[in-house]
N, C-alpha and C positions, 0 to 999 in steps of 0.2 A: 085156777082159783088161788088168790093170794090171801094169806091170813096174817093178822097183826096182833102184837102185844103193845098196849099203851101203859105207860107209867104216869101216875098222877099222885102228887103229894096232897095231903089234907091236914088241917090243923088239929082235928079231933076225930074220934071214932064215929060219933053221931053223924057228922057231915059225910064221912066216908060211906057209912051205911046208906045214907040218903041218896048219895050219888050212885052207888052200886045198884040200889033198887030201881032207880029211874032208868038207868042204862039197860038193865035186864028186862024190866017191864016193857020198855019201848023197843025191845029187840035190837038194840044197838050193840049189846054185848051178850055173849053166851055165858060168861062167867066173870066174876070180879073177886079176886082174893085181896085180903087186907093183911099187910105186914105191920105189926104194931111197933111203936117206939123206935123210930129211927132218929139219928142225930143229923141235922142239916146245918151246915155252915155255908153262908153265901153273902154276897155283897148286895145290899139293897139301899138305894137312895144315898149312896156314898158312905155307908157304914157296913161294917162286918157284923152280921147277925148270926146267932146260934139259936136254933129252935128244936124242940122235940116235936116231930111230926109222925105221920103214918103214911104208908104208901099203898096205893091201889094198883093191882096188876089186872089189866082188862084184856080179855081175849075176844077178837072179832074178825070180820072179813073186810077185805079192802073197800068194798062199796059202802061200808058203814063208817070208815075212818074219818072222813071229813065231818060227818054228822056227830061223831063222838067229840071231836075238837070243838065244834059249835056248841054242843050241849054243855060241855064242861065250862066253856067260857060264859054261858048263860047262868048256870046254877051254882058255880063255885064261889066261895066267899072271898077268895084272893082276887086282887085286881089283875094280877098276872099269874094265873095258875099254871103250874107245870103240867104239860100234856104232851108227851113225846111218844111217838109210835115207832115200832121196829117190825120189819117184815120177818115172819117166821120162815126160816130157811129149811128146816127139817122138823118132822114131828110124826107121831103115831097117826097113821091114816084114819083109823077109826075115831080118834079124838078130833082130828081136823074136820072130818065129815060131820061129827056131832056139832061142832061150832057152826058150820054152815047150816045145818038143819034147824037149829034153834033160833038163828037170827034172820033167816030169810022169811 
């Protein structure tokens, strides 16, 4: 079984909470953490942009990964939302088992 963490930036806490609830309610994610007030500097449409954003940390299993990407693209307000996933290489066996139990 492979486990994943996804990072998704959001423009405000309300949108982050909405996305988190949808992912957990639909058993796409076991848990979503929100880190408030990050500074993002990026190039967008030929300009350098600096924004205050928040980041979601999403925990899931491999067979839900593509569904998370699809759902984020459907419900996120950004036209190109950040949604990047990383395979979890190591972790507490009991925690990883919990992730699997709540999303299957």
